[in-house]
C-alpha positions as CSV (number, residue, x, y, z in Angstrom):
1,M,95.3,103.2,-165.7
2,S,92.4,104.5,-168.0
3,I,90.6,107.7,-167.9
4,K,87.1,105.8,-166.5
5,E,89.0,104.0,-163.8
6,Y,90.4,107.5,-162.7
7,F,87.4,109.4,-162.4
8,S,85.2,106.3,-160.9
9,S,87.8,106.2,-157.9
10,L,87.9,109.8,-158.0
11,F,84.1,109.9,-157.7
12,T,84.4,107.0,-154.7
13,G,86.7,109.0,-152.5
14,F,84.8,112.3,-152.6
15,H,81.4,110.4,-151.8
16,S,83.5,108.9,-148.9
17,L,84.1,112.2,-147.8
18,I,81.3,113.9,-148.1
19,K,79.6,110.8,-145.8
20,G,82.4,111.3,-143.3
21,M,81.8,115.0,-143.0
22,E,77.8,114.3,-142.5
23,V,78.7,111.8,-139.8
24,T,80.8,114.7,-138.2
25,G,78.4,117.7,-138.6
26,K,75.6,115.5,-136.9
27,E,78.1,114.9,-133.9
28,L,78.7,118.7,-133.8
29,V,75.2,119.5,-133.1
30,T,74.2,116.5,-131.0
31,P,73.4,117.2,-127.4
32,K,76.2,116.0,-125.2
33,V,76.0,112.8,-122.8
34,T,79.0,113.7,-120.4
35,E,78.3,112.3,-116.8
36,Q,79.2,114.8,-114.5
37,Y,80.2,112.2,-112.0
38,P,80.4,112.2,-108.8
39,E,78.4,115.3,-108.8
40,N,75.4,113.7,-110.0
41,R,75.5,110.6,-107.9
42,A,72.5,111.2,-105.9
43,T,70.1,111.6,-109.2
44,K,72.3,109.0,-111.5
45,K,70.3,106.0,-112.5
46,I,72.1,102.9,-113.5
47,P,70.3,100.4,-115.8
48,E,69.1,97.3,-114.1
49,R,70.8,94.8,-116.6
50,F,74.3,96.6,-115.6
51,R,76.6,94.1,-113.8
52,G,78.6,95.4,-111.2
53,T,79.4,92.8,-108.8
54,L,78.0,89.8,-107.6
55,E,76.0,89.5,-104.5
56,F,74.0,86.7,-102.4
57,I,70.4,87.1,-102.5
58,Y,69.1,87.4,-98.8
59,D,65.3,87.4,-97.7
60,D,63.8,89.5,-94.9
61,E,64.8,86.8,-92.4
62,G,68.6,86.5,-93.1
63,Y,68.3,83.1,-95.1
64,H,70.1,82.6,-98.5
65,K,69.1,79.6,-101.2
66,C,72.5,78.5,-101.6
67,I,72.8,74.9,-101.4
68,A,76.4,74.6,-101.9
69,C,76.2,72.7,-105.1
70,K,79.2,74.2,-106.4
71,T,77.7,74.7,-110.2
72,C,78.9,78.2,-110.0
73,E,82.5,77.3,-109.3
74,R,82.4,74.8,-112.0
75,N,81.0,76.7,-114.8
76,C,83.3,80.1,-113.9
77,P,85.9,80.7,-116.7
78,N,88.1,82.6,-115.0
79,G,88.0,80.4,-111.4
80,T,86.3,83.7,-109.8
81,I,84.1,81.8,-107.4
82,Q,85.3,79.2,-104.9
83,V,82.6,77.3,-102.5
84,I,84.0,76.1,-99.2
85,T,81.8,73.5,-97.5
86,K,81.6,72.1,-94.3
87,M,79.7,68.9,-93.0
88,V,77.2,69.2,-90.4
89,D,75.1,66.8,-88.2
90,L,71.5,66.6,-88.6
91,P,69.1,66.0,-85.8
92,N,68.1,62.6,-87.2
93,G,71.8,61.5,-87.0
94,K,72.5,61.8,-90.7
95,K,75.2,64.5,-92.2
96,K,74.7,67.1,-94.7
97,M,77.0,69.4,-96.7
98,K,76.4,73.0,-95.8
99,L,77.8,76.1,-97.3
100,D,80.9,77.7,-95.3
101,R,82.3,80.3,-96.9
102,Y,81.5,81.8,-100.7
103,M,84.4,83.4,-101.9
104,Y,84.6,85.8,-105.0
105,D,87.5,87.8,-106.4
106,L,86.0,90.6,-108.3
107,G,89.3,91.6,-109.8
108,S,89.4,88.6,-112.3
109,C,85.6,88.2,-112.9
110,T,84.6,88.6,-116.7
111,F,80.9,89.6,-115.7
112,C,79.8,86.9,-117.9
113,N,77.0,85.9,-116.0
114,L,77.2,82.2,-116.4
115,C,77.1,81.8,-112.6
116,V,73.8,83.6,-112.2
117,L,72.4,81.4,-115.1
118,T,73.4,77.9,-114.0
119,C,72.5,78.6,-110.3
120,P,69.8,75.8,-109.8
121,T,68.6,77.7,-106.7
122,H,68.7,81.3,-107.8
123,A,70.8,82.2,-104.7
124,I,73.4,84.8,-106.4
125,R,72.9,87.8,-109.0
126,F,74.7,90.9,-110.1
127,S,74.0,94.1,-108.7
128,N,74.6,97.3,-110.6
129,D,76.8,99.2,-108.0
130,F,79.6,100.1,-110.3
131,E,81.7,102.1,-107.3
132,Q,84.1,99.1,-106.7
133,S,87.5,101.3,-107.1
134,V,90.0,100.4,-104.3
135,F,93.9,100.9,-103.9
136,Q,94.8,97.4,-103.0
137,R,93.6,94.4,-105.0
138,Q,93.5,91.8,-102.0
139,V,90.2,93.8,-101.0
140,L,88.8,93.0,-104.2
141,L,88.5,89.6,-103.2
142,K,85.1,89.4,-101.0
143,Q,82.9,86.8,-99.1
144,L,79.3,86.8,-100.4
145,N,77.7,85.3,-97.2
146,Y,78.7,87.9,-94.8
147,L,75.5,87.4,-92.3
148,P,75.9,85.0,-89.8
149,E,74.6,81.7,-90.6
150,K,71.3,81.0,-89.0
151,E,69.9,77.5,-88.6
152,K,66.5,77.0,-90.0
153,P,63.7,76.0,-87.4
154,A,63.2,72.3,-87.3
155,P,59.5,71.0,-88.4
156,A,56.7,70.8,-85.8
157,P,55.9,67.1,-85.2
158,K,52.8,65.8,-86.6
159,P,50.1,65.3,-84.1
160,A,49.6,62.0,-82.7
161,A,46.4,60.2,-84.4
162,A,43.3,60.0,-81.9
163,S,43.2,56.3,-80.6
164,T,39.8,54.7,-81.0
165,A,38.7,52.0,-78.7
166,A,37.2,48.7,-80.4
167,Q,33.7,49.1,-80.2
168,P,31.0,46.7,-81.8
169,A,29.1,48.6,-84.3
170,Q,25.7,48.5,-84.1
171,P,23.7,46.7,-87.3
172,A,22.1,49.3,-89.4
173,S,18.9,47.2,-89.9
174,Q,18.3,47.8,-86.0
175,P,15.1,50.2,-85.8
176,K,16.2,52.8,-83.3
177,A,13.0,52.4,-81.2
178,A,13.4,49.1,-80.2
179,S,13.2,49.8,-76.6
180,A,9.4,51.2,-77.3
181,A,8.4,48.1,-79.0
182,A,9.2,46.2,-75.5
183,P,6.0,45.2,-73.7
184,A,5.5,47.2,-70.4
185,P,5.2,45.9,-67.1
186,Q,2.2,44.4,-65.9
187,A,0.9,45.7,-62.6
188,P,1.2,43.5,-59.5
189,L,-2.1,41.5,-58.9
190,P,-4.0,42.0,-55.7
191,A,-4.0,40.1,-52.3
192,S,-6.5,37.2,-51.6
193,G,-9.7,38.4,-50.4
194,A,-9.3,41.9,-51.6
195,K,-11.5,43.3,-54.5
196,A,-10.2,43.9,-58.0
197,P,-10.6,47.7,-59.0
198,D,-13.6,47.9,-61.7
199,N,-12.0,49.1,-64.5
200,K,-15.5,49.6,-66.3
201,V,-16.7,53.1,-66.5
202,E,-20.6,53.4,-65.8
203,N,-22.4,55.3,-68.5
204,N,-24.6,57.6,-66.6
205,E,-26.2,58.8,-69.9
206,K,-29.3,56.7,-70.6
């Protein structure tokens, strides 16, 4: 090794040592970010994008939007989701496939969010609840549709159309005052021998 290469490697090593000590010095004066959990459970704020566990989205009336299409089950890389369906009879005599049980294994979930992104009806989401520690593994297998299934009300029947009697339409050219143009009935003629009333008015003025 030449003298030039020796001093070059020595300078490189010294430069890396100074850079490492600089990073260490910054961490010594940086405020600590250690979380005092569970003492700060009441005031701790979890970011909204944190993925804790999968859950169903229920509205205020207790309905969910899952149509049991099994898209989330097919896209799950670990087989974490199992959608169990059932066939029900509709009032019109047809059959329809509905959701029976939505099983989710939190212990094998990788939180990849593929199930939420591919759901066509936006029926599921990840909550930021991170307190999922349990003593038995089978407890991590959850049924997400925990509320009793509610039947949606049947649509109201359409009002019957008012039946219109077939009446001949009057021609538009017919005048409204047609009855006024009809000739007035004539007064009956006086009996024979009676004097007809004089309709002339005498003019007394001279």
